N, CA, C and O atoms as CSV, one atom per row, in Angstrom:
chain,resi,resn,atom,element,x,y,z
A,1,MET,N,N,7.138,11.236,-25.633
A,1,MET,CA,C,7.043,10.307,-25.093
A,1,MET,C,C,5.585,9.410,-25.742
A,1,MET,O,O,4.730,9.947,-26.445
A,2,SER,N,N,5.567,7.749,-25.253
A,2,SER,CA,C,4.416,7.376,-25.632
A,2,SER,C,C,2.877,7.728,-25.445
A,2,SER,O,O,2.679,8.943,-25.470
A,3,LYS,N,N,2.081,7.181,-25.318
A,3,LYS,CA,C,0.643,7.035,-25.429
A,3,LYS,C,C,0.418,6.231,-23.504
A,3,LYS,O,O,-0.330,6.654,-22.623
A,4,ARG,N,N,1.326,5.084,-23.444
A,4,ARG,CA,C,1.719,4.673,-22.095
A,4,ARG,C,C,2.123,5.640,-21.383
A,4,ARG,O,O,1.296,6.080,-20.586
A,5,SER,N,N,3.211,6.156,-21.410
A,5,SER,CA,C,3.633,6.820,-20.190
A,5,SER,C,C,2.882,8.182,-20.302
A,5,SER,O,O,2.828,8.903,-19.306
A,6,GLN,N,N,2.389,8.506,-21.297
A,6,GLN,CA,C,1.419,9.427,-20.501
A,6,GLN,C,C,0.653,9.015,-20.140
A,6,GLN,O,O,0.143,10.039,-19.687
A,7,ALA,N,N,-0.027,8.248,-19.885
A,7,ALA,CA,C,-1.371,7.474,-19.174
A,7,ALA,C,C,-1.219,7.408,-17.380
A,7,ALA,O,O,-1.888,7.939,-16.493
A,8,LYS,N,N,0.265,6.283,-17.335
A,8,LYS,CA,C,0.836,6.051,-16.273
A,8,LYS,C,C,1.124,6.993,-15.611
A,8,LYS,O,O,0.819,6.944,-14.420
A,9,LYS,N,N,1.864,8.280,-16.171
A,9,LYS,CA,C,1.389,9.702,-15.471
A,9,LYS,C,C,0.328,10.403,-15.340
A,9,LYS,O,O,0.132,11.133,-14.369
A,10,ALA,N,N,-0.326,10.284,-16.128
A,10,ALA,CA,C,-1.779,11.018,-15.903
A,10,ALA,C,C,-2.600,10.406,-14.443
A,10,ALA,O,O,-3.296,11.052,-13.659
A,11,ARG,N,N,-2.239,8.932,-14.403
A,11,ARG,CA,C,-2.781,8.122,-13.227
A,11,ARG,C,C,-1.870,8.541,-11.793
A,11,ARG,O,O,-2.470,8.724,-10.734
A,12,ARG,N,N,-1.213,8.598,-11.833
A,12,ARG,CA,C,0.190,9.464,-11.053
A,12,ARG,C,C,-0.225,10.522,-10.572
A,12,ARG,O,O,0.101,10.842,-9.429
A,13,ARG,N,N,-1.008,11.271,-11.308
A,13,ARG,CA,C,-0.944,12.709,-10.974
A,13,ARG,C,C,-2.375,12.671,-10.462
A,13,ARG,O,O,-2.562,13.502,-9.574
A,14,LYS,N,N,-3.324,12.012,-10.743
A,14,LYS,CA,C,-4.404,11.852,-10.282
A,14,LYS,C,C,-4.772,11.199,-9.159
A,14,LYS,O,O,-5.794,11.249,-8.475
A,15,ARG,N,N,-3.494,10.406,-9.058
A,15,ARG,CA,C,-3.214,9.910,-7.879
A,15,ARG,C,C,-2.535,10.543,-6.201
A,15,ARG,O,O,-2.597,10.150,-5.037
A,16,GLN,N,N,-1.982,11.568,-6.839
A,16,GLN,CA,C,-1.232,12.706,-6.137
A,16,GLN,C,C,-2.179,13.913,-5.803
A,16,GLN,O,O,-1.939,14.764,-4.947
A,17,ALA,N,N,-3.374,13.856,-6.667
A,17,ALA,CA,C,-4.286,15.521,-5.810
A,17,ALA,C,C,-5.509,14.927,-5.391
A,17,ALA,O,O,-6.440,15.707,-5.189
A,18,ALA,N,N,-5.757,13.390,-5.173
A,18,ALA,CA,C,-6.742,12.441,-4.727
A,18,ALA,C,C,-6.050,12.840,-2.634
A,18,ALA,O,O,-6.559,13.205,-1.574
A,19,ARG,N,N,-4.660,12.443,-3.163
A,19,ARG,CA,C,-4.534,12.469,-1.436
A,19,ARG,C,C,-4.300,14.283,-1.518
A,19,ARG,O,O,-4.124,14.702,-0.374
A,20,GLY,N,N,-4.287,14.625,-1.835
A,20,GLY,CA,C,-3.931,16.193,-1.083
A,20,GLY,C,C,-3.098,17.161,-0.844
A,20,GLY,O,O,-2.022,16.935,-1.397
A,21,PRO,N,N,-3.110,17.885,-0.417
A,21,PRO,CA,C,-2.417,18.590,1.077
A,21,PRO,C,C,-2.834,18.081,2.330
A,21,PRO,O,O,-2.375,18.625,3.334
A,22,ARG,N,N,-3.999,16.681,2.514
A,22,ARG,CA,C,-3.759,16.871,3.633
A,22,ARG,C,C,-2.414,15.532,4.200
A,22,ARG,O,O,-2.305,15.182,5.376
A,23,TRP,N,N,-1.514,14.968,3.020
A,23,TRP,CA,C,-0.374,14.364,3.154
A,23,TRP,C,C,0.435,15.227,3.506
A,23,TRP,O,O,1.076,15.519,2.496
A,24,GLU,N,N,0.701,15.672,4.156
A,24,GLU,CA,C,1.919,16.435,4.134
A,24,GLU,C,C,3.389,15.619,4.726
A,24,GLU,O,O,3.513,15.263,5.898
A,25,PRO,N,N,4.438,15.416,3.661
A,25,PRO,CA,C,5.695,14.510,4.452
A,25,PRO,C,C,6.571,15.201,5.566
A,25,PRO,O,O,6.770,16.415,5.521
A,26,GLY,N,N,6.875,14.738,6.151
A,26,GLY,CA,C,8.019,15.597,6.877
A,26,GLY,C,C,9.326,15.839,6.806
A,26,GLY,O,O,10.020,15.932,5.794
A,27,ALA,N,N,9.536,15.906,7.568
A,27,ALA,CA,C,11.385,16.691,7.235
A,27,ALA,C,C,11.950,15.802,6.079
A,27,ALA,O,O,12.271,16.243,4.976
A,28,ASP,N,N,12.019,14.656,6.421
A,28,ASP,CA,C,12.749,13.141,6.108
A,28,ASP,C,C,12.070,12.595,4.767
A,28,ASP,O,O,12.680,11.905,3.951
A,29,ASN,N,N,10.601,13.025,4.625
A,29,ASN,CA,C,9.680,13.405,3.600
A,29,ASN,C,C,9.448,11.195,3.654
A,29,ASN,O,O,9.649,10.742,2.527
A,30,ASP,N,N,9.284,10.658,4.162
A,30,ASP,CA,C,9.347,9.517,3.975
A,30,ASP,C,C,7.987,8.966,3.784
A,30,ASP,O,O,7.849,7.752,3.941
A,31,LEU,N,N,6.620,9.935,3.360
A,31,LEU,CA,C,5.800,9.098,2.701
A,31,LEU,C,C,5.861,9.258,1.355
A,31,LEU,O,O,5.353,8.424,0.605
A,32,GLU,N,N,6.536,10.426,0.870
A,32,GLU,CA,C,6.961,10.092,-1.042
A,32,GLU,C,C,8.688,9.084,-0.701
A,32,GLU,O,O,9.075,8.672,-1.795
A,33,ILE,N,N,9.370,8.790,0.081
A,33,ILE,CA,C,10.585,8.230,-0.436
A,33,ILE,C,C,9.072,6.192,-0.668
A,33,ILE,O,O,9.184,5.289,-1.497
A,34,VAL,N,N,8.372,6.294,0.066
A,34,VAL,CA,C,7.660,5.104,0.633
A,34,VAL,C,C,6.531,5.035,-0.808
A,34,VAL,O,O,6.354,4.007,-1.463
A,35,ASP,N,N,5.970,6.147,-1.044
A,35,ASP,CA,C,5.277,5.742,-2.330
A,35,ASP,C,C,5.288,5.779,-3.865
A,35,ASP,O,O,4.494,5.372,-4.713
A,36,GLY,N,N,6.376,6.362,-3.914
A,36,GLY,CA,C,7.594,6.688,-5.191
A,36,GLY,C,C,7.973,4.639,-5.213
A,36,GLY,O,O,7.848,3.785,-6.090
A,37,GLU,N,N,8.446,4.604,-3.790
A,37,GLU,CA,C,9.150,2.969,-4.177
A,37,GLU,C,C,7.833,1.591,-4.176
A,37,GLU,O,O,7.993,0.611,-4.904
A,38,LEU,N,N,7.075,1.675,-3.619
A,38,LEU,CA,C,5.396,1.281,-3.455
A,38,LEU,C,C,4.876,1.066,-5.433
A,38,LEU,O,O,5.099,0.113,-6.180
A,39,THR,N,N,4.192,2.318,-5.697
A,39,THR,CA,C,4.476,2.684,-7.283
A,39,THR,C,C,5.071,2.109,-8.208
A,39,THR,O,O,4.667,1.538,-9.222
A,40,SER,N,N,6.424,2.364,-7.639
A,40,SER,CA,C,7.424,1.734,-8.968
A,40,SER,C,C,7.196,0.390,-9.504
A,40,SER,O,O,7.315,-0.120,-10.619
A,41,ASN,N,N,6.598,-0.277,-7.607
A,41,ASN,CA,C,7.200,-2.143,-8.056
A,41,ASN,C,C,5.504,-2.026,-7.815
A,41,ASN,O,O,5.106,-2.255,-6.673
A,42,GLY,N,N,4.744,-1.759,-8.613
A,42,GLY,CA,C,3.215,-1.785,-8.840
A,42,GLY,C,C,2.026,-1.574,-7.739
A,42,GLY,O,O,0.852,-1.942,-7.742
A,43,TRP,N,N,2.648,-0.982,-6.986
A,43,TRP,CA,C,0.730,-0.482,-5.865
A,43,TRP,C,C,0.651,0.536,-6.410
A,43,TRP,O,O,1.267,1.400,-7.033
A,44,GLU,N,N,-1.063,-0.025,-5.701
A,44,GLU,CA,C,-1.348,0.723,-6.475
A,44,GLU,C,C,-2.513,2.119,-5.054
A,44,GLU,O,O,-3.281,1.736,-4.172
A,45,PHE,N,N,-2.167,3.574,-5.396
A,45,PHE,CA,C,-3.048,4.231,-4.538
A,45,PHE,C,C,-3.967,3.925,-4.490
A,45,PHE,O,O,-4.139,3.389,-5.585
A,46,ASP,N,N,-5.459,3.790,-3.573
A,46,ASP,CA,C,-6.405,3.430,-3.596
A,46,ASP,C,C,-6.705,4.521,-2.830
A,46,ASP,O,O,-6.347,4.982,-1.746
A,47,VAL,N,N,-7.995,4.995,-4.319
A,47,VAL,CA,C,-8.409,7.156,-3.839
A,47,VAL,C,C,-9.918,6.734,-3.129
A,47,VAL,O,O,-10.615,7.567,-2.551
A,48,GLU,N,N,-10.298,5.268,-3.280
A,48,GLU,CA,C,-11.730,5.344,-2.881
A,48,GLU,C,C,-11.874,4.557,-0.898
A,48,GLU,O,O,-12.946,4.372,-0.322
A,49,PHE,N,N,-10.475,4.261,-0.302
A,49,PHE,CA,C,-10.470,4.208,0.884
A,49,PHE,C,C,-9.590,4.394,1.653
A,49,PHE,O,O,-9.281,3.783,2.676
A,50,SER,N,N,-9.130,5.320,1.132
A,50,SER,CA,C,-7.923,6.550,1.582
A,50,SER,C,C,-8.814,8.116,1.761
A,50,SER,O,O,-9.544,8.721,0.976
A,51,THR,N,N,-8.450,8.356,2.903
A,51,THR,CA,C,-9.412,9.532,4.123
A,51,THR,C,C,-8.325,10.367,4.212
A,51,THR,O,O,-7.235,9.997,3.776
A,52,ASP,N,N,-8.501,11.610,4.798
A,52,ASP,CA,C,-8.333,12.278,5.802
A,52,ASP,C,C,-7.100,12.143,6.734
A,52,ASP,O,O,-6.069,12.797,6.883
A,53,GLU,N,N,-7.639,11.000,7.315
A,53,GLU,CA,C,-6.929,10.214,8.744
A,53,GLU,C,C,-5.394,9.006,8.072
A,53,GLU,O,O,-4.342,8.553,8.524
A,54,MET,N,N,-6.121,8.960,6.886
A,54,MET,CA,C,-5.372,7.208,6.327
A,54,MET,C,C,-5.473,6.992,5.021
A,54,MET,O,O,-6.534,6.889,4.406
A,55,ALA,N,N,-3.850,6.884,4.348
A,55,ALA,CA,C,-3.749,6.832,3.280
A,55,ALA,C,C,-3.372,5.760,2.552
A,55,ALA,O,O,-2.148,5.703,2.673
A,56,THR,N,N,-3.787,4.778,1.785
A,56,THR,CA,C,-3.846,3.642,1.441
A,56,THR,C,C,-3.370,3.131,0.363
A,56,THR,O,O,-3.619,3.771,-0.658
A,57,TRP,N,N,-2.547,1.843,0.207
A,57,TRP,CA,C,-2.481,1.665,-1.337
A,57,TRP,C,C,-2.493,-0.651,-1.189
A,57,TRP,O,O,-2.175,-1.542,-0.400
A,58,PHE,N,N,-2.968,-0.504,-2.275
A,58,PHE,CA,C,-2.886,-1.756,-2.951
A,58,PHE,C,C,-2.067,-2.871,-3.352
A,58,PHE,O,O,-1.293,-2.279,-4.104
A,59,TYR,N,N,-1.692,-4.110,-3.370
A,59,TYR,CA,C,-0.425,-4.424,-4.690
A,59,TYR,C,C,-1.640,-5.735,-5.536
A,59,TYR,O,O,-1.926,-6.853,-5.108
A,60,PRO,N,N,-2.030,-5.190,-6.554
A,60,PRO,CA,C,-2.477,-6.151,-7.375
A,60,PRO,C,C,-2.279,-6.981,-7.722
A,60,PRO,O,O,-3.269,-7.713,-7.736
A,61,PRO,N,N,-1.163,-7.537,-8.199
A,61,PRO,CA,C,-0.766,-8.813,-8.346
A,61,PRO,C,C,-1.249,-9.862,-6.489
A,61,PRO,O,O,-1.863,-10.923,-6.603
A,62,SER,N,N,-1.015,-9.548,-5.609
A,62,SER,CA,C,-1.339,-10.034,-4.615
A,62,SER,C,C,-3.116,-10.878,-4.863
A,62,SER,O,O,-3.338,-11.845,-4.134
A,63,GLY,N,N,-3.827,-10.605,-5.500
A,63,GLY,CA,C,-5.501,-10.572,-5.889
A,63,GLY,C,C,-6.239,-11.914,-5.697
A,63,GLY,O,O,-5.881,-12.872,-6.382
A,64,ILE,N,N,-7.344,-12.058,-4.724
A,64,ILE,CA,C,-7.347,-13.026,-5.207
A,64,ILE,C,C,-9.375,-12.836,-4.909
A,64,ILE,O,O,-9.972,-11.924,-4.338
A,65,SER,N,N,-9.706,-13.590,-5.304
A,65,SER,CA,C,-11.367,-13.591,-5.627
A,65,SER,C,C,-12.466,-14.408,-4.656
A,65,SER,O,O,-12.965,-15.469,-5.030
A,66,SER,N,N,-12.723,-13.905,-3.608
A,66,SER,CA,C,-13.574,-14.236,-2.836
A,66,SER,C,C,-15.088,-13.665,-1.815
A,66,SER,O,O,-15.285,-12.751,-1.015
A,67,GLU,N,N,-15.976,-14.863,-2.435
A,67,GLU,CA,C,-17.262,-14.440,-1.904
A,67,GLU,C,C,-17.637,-13.474,-0.483
A,67,GLU,O,O,-18.443,-12.564,-0.288
A,68,ASP,N,N,-16.774,-14.066,0.251
A,68,ASP,CA,C,-16.344,-13.388,1.747
A,68,ASP,C,C,-16.349,-11.869,1.996
A,68,ASP,O,O,-15.377,-11.145,1.778
A,69,GLU,N,N,-17.366,-11.516,2.406
A,69,GLU,CA,C,-16.379,-9.668,2.408
A,69,GLU,C,C,-15.617,-9.452,3.605
A,69,GLU,O,O,-15.006,-8.425,3.902
A,70,THR,N,N,-15.723,-10.658,4.351
A,70,THR,CA,C,-14.168,-9.852,5.866
A,70,THR,C,C,-12.969,-10.449,5.426
A,70,THR,O,O,-11.979,-10.477,6.158
A,71,VAL,N,N,-12.977,-11.139,3.794
A,71,VAL,CA,C,-11.747,-12.275,3.023
A,71,VAL,C,C,-11.066,-10.631,2.591
A,71,VAL,O,O,-11.627,-9.863,1.810
A,72,GLU,N,N,-9.592,-10.306,3.388
A,72,GLU,CA,C,-9.333,-9.042,2.208
A,72,GLU,C,C,-8.635,-10.193,1.136
A,72,GLU,O,O,-8.155,-11.326,1.135
A,73,THR,N,N,-8.921,-9.125,0.293
A,73,THR,CA,C,-8.724,-9.946,-1.105
A,73,THR,C,C,-7.800,-8.904,-1.745
A,73,THR,O,O,-8.263,-8.392,-2.765
A,74,VAL,N,N,-6.869,-8.582,-1.446
A,74,VAL,CA,C,-5.592,-8.314,-2.130
A,74,VAL,C,C,-3.747,-7.419,-0.888
A,74,VAL,O,O,-3.467,-6.372,-1.473
A,75,THR,N,N,-3.418,-7.481,-0.478
A,75,THR,CA,C,-2.166,-6.988,0.302
A,75,THR,C,C,-2.340,-5.455,0.506
A,75,THR,O,O,-2.640,-4.848,-0.522
A,76,ARG,N,N,-2.258,-4.996,1.210
A,76,ARG,CA,C,-3.116,-3.708,1.653
A,76,ARG,C,C,-2.027,-3.283,2.607
A,76,ARG,O,O,-1.818,-3.937,3.628
A,77,ILE,N,N,-1.166,-1.961,2.237
A,77,ILE,CA,C,-0.791,-0.790,3.039
A,77,ILE,C,C,-1.329,0.158,3.116
A,77,ILE,O,O,-2.020,0.807,2.330
A,78,TRP,N,N,-0.656,0.431,5.297
A,78,TRP,CA,C,-1.256,2.434,5.014
A,78,TRP,C,C,-1.063,3.116,5.858
A,78,TRP,O,O,-0.632,2.703,6.934
A,79,LEU,N,N,-1.244,3.964,5.693
A,79,LEU,CA,C,-0.056,4.857,6.548
A,79,LEU,C,C,-1.875,5.600,7.181
A,79,LEU,O,O,-3.044,5.598,6.796
A,80,THR,N,N,-1.206,6.033,8.114
A,80,THR,CA,C,-2.059,6.559,9.297
A,80,THR,C,C,-1.558,8.108,10.008
A,80,THR,O,O,-0.451,8.551,10.313
A,81,ALA,N,N,-2.815,8.610,10.087
A,81,ALA,CA,C,-2.010,9.953,10.821
A,81,ALA,C,C,-0.585,10.283,12.035
A,81,ALA,O,O,0.101,11.284,12.244
A,82,GLU,N,N,-0.606,9.002,12.587
A,82,GLU,CA,C,0.295,9.052,13.165
A,82,GLU,C,C,1.512,8.478,12.744
A,82,GLU,O,O,2.226,7.731,13.414
A,83,GLU,N,N,1.700,8.863,11.624
A,83,GLU,CA,C,2.293,8.072,10.907
A,83,GLU,C,C,3.093,7.157,11.306
A,83,GLU,O,O,4.218,7.197,11.804
A,84,GLU,N,N,1.890,5.730,10.840
A,84,GLU,CA,C,2.212,4.171,11.121
A,84,GLU,C,C,2.533,3.562,9.968
A,84,GLU,O,O,1.912,4.205,9.122
A,85,TRP,N,N,3.236,2.555,9.326
A,85,TRP,CA,C,2.806,2.668,8.105
A,85,TRP,C,C,2.545,0.830,8.711
A,85,TRP,O,O,3.455,0.152,9.187
A,86,HIS,N,N,1.101,0.352,8.523
A,86,HIS,CA,C,0.650,-0.577,7.942
A,86,HIS,C,C,0.448,-1.406,7.055
A,86,HIS,O,O,-0.108,-1.050,6.016
A,87,VAL,N,N,1.005,-3.202,7.324
A,87,VAL,CA,C,0.209,-3.587,6.649
A,87,VAL,C,C,-0.540,-5.073,7.253
A,87,VAL,O,O,-0.332,-5.461,8.403
A,88,ILE,N,N,-1.505,-5.875,6.199
A,88,ILE,CA,C,-2.586,-6.573,6.328
A,88,ILE,C,C,-2.210,-7.486,4.827
A,88,ILE,O,O,-1.786,-6.907,3.827
A,89,LEU,N,N,-2.450,-9.002,4.881
A,89,LEU,CA,C,-1.783,-9.724,3.724
A,89,LEU,C,C,-3.107,-10.004,3.889
A,89,LEU,O,O,-3.838,-10.128,4.872
A,90,VAL,N,N,-3.335,-10.116,2.075
A,90,VAL,CA,C,-4.152,-10.614,0.864
A,90,VAL,C,C,-4.426,-12.297,2.249
A,90,VAL,O,O,-3.507,-12.862,2.841
A,91,GLY,N,N,-6.178,-12.701,2.369
A,91,GLY,CA,C,-5.876,-13.781,2.685
A,91,GLY,C,C,-6.532,-13.985,3.888
A,91,GLY,O,O,-7.103,-14.990,4.313
A,92,SER,N,N,-6.331,-12.637,4.490
A,92,SER,CA,C,-7.106,-12.521,5.953
A,92,SER,C,C,-7.746,-11.340,6.317
A,92,SER,O,O,-7.486,-10.142,6.196
A,93,GLY,N,N,-9.105,-12.324,7.037
A,93,GLY,CA,C,-10.334,-12.671,7.852
A,93,GLY,C,C,-10.227,-10.777,8.947
A,93,GLY,O,O,-9.380,-9.911,9.167
A,94,GLU,N,N,-11.331,-10.988,9.207
A,94,GLU,CA,C,-11.555,-10.391,10.221
A,94,GLU,C,C,-10.492,-10.400,11.529
A,94,GLU,O,O,-10.307,-9.444,12.282
A,95,ASP,N,N,-9.974,-11.447,11.594
A,95,ASP,CA,C,-8.908,-12.000,12.870
A,95,ASP,C,C,-7.443,-11.723,12.479
A,95,ASP,O,O,-6.557,-11.992,13.290
A,96,GLY,N,N,-7.113,-11.139,11.139
A,96,GLY,CA,C,-6.150,-10.651,10.542
A,96,GLY,C,C,-5.474,-10.425,10.872
A,96,GLY,O,O,-5.751,-9.682,11.814
A,97,VAL,N,N,-3.825,-10.622,10.711
A,97,VAL,CA,C,-2.413,-10.011,11.802
A,97,VAL,C,C,-2.468,-8.313,11.503
A,97,VAL,O,O,-2.391,-8.631,10.316
A,98,ASP,N,N,-2.510,-7.282,11.481
A,98,ASP,CA,C,-1.973,-5.699,11.066
A,98,ASP,C,C,-0.613,-5.658,11.631
A,98,ASP,O,O,-0.399,-5.723,12.842
A,99,PHE,N,N,0.347,-5.542,10.684
A,99,PHE,CA,C,1.626,-5.563,11.204
A,99,PHE,C,C,1.951,-3.924,11.238
A,99,PHE,O,O,1.601,-3.054,10.441
A,100,VAL,N,N,2.259,-3.886,11.706
A,100,VAL,CA,C,3.348,-2.024,12.093
A,100,VAL,C,C,4.403,-2.108,11.583
A,100,VAL,O,O,5.023,-3.164,11.706
A,101,PHE,N,N,4.868,-1.194,10.958
A,101,PHE,CA,C,6.521,-0.493,10.092
A,101,PHE,C,C,6.769,0.568,10.734
A,101,PHE,O,O,5.848,1.370,10.890
A,102,SER,N,N,7.758,0.780,11.141
A,102,SER,CA,C,8.230,2.500,10.638
A,102,SER,C,C,8.918,2.647,9.328
A,102,SER,O,O,9.112,1.573,8.757
A,103,ALA,N,N,9.129,3.185,9.018
A,103,ALA,CA,C,8.844,3.260,7.167
A,103,ALA,C,C,10.383,2.796,6.034
A,103,ALA,O,O,10.664,2.597,4.852
A,104,ASP,N,N,11.126,2.826,7.667
A,104,ASP,CA,C,12.438,2.030,7.019
A,104,ASP,C,C,11.958,0.397,6.698
A,104,ASP,O,O,12.010,-0.125,5.584
A,105,SER,N,N,11.596,-0.104,7.654
A,105,SER,CA,C,11.384,-1.188,8.548
A,105,SER,C,C,10.492,-1.617,6.854
A,105,SER,O,O,10.716,-2.664,6.248
A,106,LEU,N,N,10.012,-1.088,6.620
A,106,LEU,CA,C,8.233,-1.466,5.462
A,106,LEU,C,C,9.874,-1.553,4.348
A,106,LEU,O,O,10.456,-2.633,4.245
A,107,LEU,N,N,10.218,-0.733,3.880
A,107,LEU,CA,C,11.369,-0.537,2.778
A,107,LEU,C,C,11.688,-1.637,2.940
A,107,LEU,O,O,11.008,-2.576,2.525
A,108,ASP,N,N,12.505,-1.741,3.412
A,108,ASP,CA,C,12.968,-3.673,4.104
A,108,ASP,C,C,12.906,-4.583,4.050
A,108,ASP,O,O,13.634,-5.571,3.945
A,109,ASN,N,N,11.610,-4.249,4.147
A,109,ASN,CA,C,10.444,-5.999,4.654
A,109,ASN,C,C,9.590,-5.880,2.824
A,109,ASN,O,O,8.733,-6.717,2.539
A,110,LEU,N,N,9.924,-4.946,1.949
A,110,LEU,CA,C,8.724,-4.794,0.716
A,110,LEU,C,C,9.138,-5.869,0.103
A,110,LEU,O,O,8.311,-6.087,-0.782
A,111,GLU,N,N,10.058,-6.760,0.077
A,111,GLU,CA,C,10.270,-7.811,-1.085
A,111,GLU,C,C,9.503,-9.106,-0.640
A,111,GLU,O,O,9.079,-10.048,-1.308
A,112,THR,N,N,9.454,-8.768,1.098
A,112,THR,CA,C,8.495,-10.515,1.648
A,112,THR,C,C,7.169,-10.530,1.523
A,112,THR,O,O,6.313,-11.383,1.289
A,113,ILE,N,N,7.227,-8.353,1.925
A,113,ILE,CA,C,5.359,-8.388,1.765
A,113,ILE,C,C,5.083,-9.038,0.316
A,113,ILE,O,O,4.886,-10.253,0.356
A,114,GLU,N,N,5.043,-8.547,-0.722
A,114,GLU,CA,C,4.935,-8.526,-1.626
A,114,GLU,C,C,5.274,-10.204,-2.623
A,114,GLU,O,O,5.022,-10.498,-3.791
A,115,GLY,N,N,5.694,-10.708,-1.904
A,115,GLY,CA,C,6.176,-11.954,-2.395
A,115,GLY,C,C,4.603,-13.084,-1.660
A,115,GLY,O,O,4.003,-13.990,-2.237
A,116,TYR,N,N,4.419,-12.616,-0.492
A,116,TYR,CA,C,3.022,-13.271,0.220
A,116,TYR,C,C,2.154,-13.621,-0.795
A,116,TYR,O,O,1.850,-12.763,-1.624
A,117,ARG,N,N,1.723,-14.695,-0.867
A,117,ARG,CA,C,0.301,-14.938,-2.152
A,117,ARG,C,C,-0.339,-15.833,-0.615
A,117,ARG,O,O,0.271,-16.551,0.177
A,118,ALA,N,N,-2.090,-15.325,-0.660
A,118,ALA,CA,C,-2.880,-16.308,0.378
A,118,ALA,C,C,-2.538,-17.922,0.322
A,118,ALA,O,O,-1.880,-18.656,-0.416
A,119,GLY,N,N,-3.297,-18.063,1.436
A,119,GLY,CA,C,-2.581,-19.848,1.878
A,119,GLY,C,C,-0.677,-19.854,2.253
A,119,GLY,O,O,-0.121,-20.907,2.566
A,120,ASP,N,N,-0.136,-18.917,2.179
A,120,ASP,CA,C,0.954,-19.210,1.966
A,120,ASP,C,C,1.146,-18.847,4.080
A,120,ASP,O,O,0.418,-18.199,4.832
A,121,PRO,N,N,2.362,-19.581,4.334
A,121,PRO,CA,C,2.746,-19.583,6.221
A,121,PRO,C,C,2.778,-18.008,6.653
A,121,PRO,O,O,2.971,-17.340,5.638
A,122,VAL,N,N,2.693,-17.443,7.454
A,122,VAL,CA,C,2.520,-15.524,7.840
A,122,VAL,C,C,4.630,-15.981,7.819
A,122,VAL,O,O,5.439,-16.734,8.362
A,123,PRO,N,N,4.529,-14.548,6.475
A,123,PRO,CA,C,6.543,-14.493,7.245
A,123,PRO,C,C,6.612,-13.795,8.500
A,123,PRO,O,O,5.799,-13.174,9.185
A,124,ASP,N,N,7.877,-14.095,8.596
A,124,ASP,CA,C,8.566,-13.922,9.812
A,124,ASP,C,C,9.138,-12.320,9.230
A,124,ASP,O,O,9.690,-12.443,8.137
A,125,PHE,N,N,9.107,-10.766,9.782
A,125,PHE,CA,C,9.725,-9.606,9.494
A,125,PHE,C,C,10.608,-9.189,10.551
A,125,PHE,O,O,10.515,-9.047,11.770
A,126,ALA,N,N,11.616,-9.021,9.555
A,126,ALA,CA,C,12.452,-8.726,10.188
A,126,ALA,C,C,12.363,-7.229,10.863
A,126,ALA,O,O,13.270,-6.825,11.590
């Protein structure tokens, strides 16, 4: 196994350990399925902003620089304790739109979410 593969596996184990037992997937394993899809597409689990009530991922390729702390600098997905998947798009300010999805709908719209860049027209989600 290459050093790169080992490092990738170590990062994944670290993210999973940070989530710990507080995130228990339901019988249909939506969390595991979505997490696997997100991480395989380059999303990163955000240990800093995840809590007992919320797990969050961000998409580094969408990143922008901003001096304004009210502007979201990456596209972000989070899962609430109520099992709702939320998306806020890069470039959103205080009045940014919070899109809510089911796990299936999120995965159906993932390509559109990943393709969005700051300044693009807000996409229509299926």
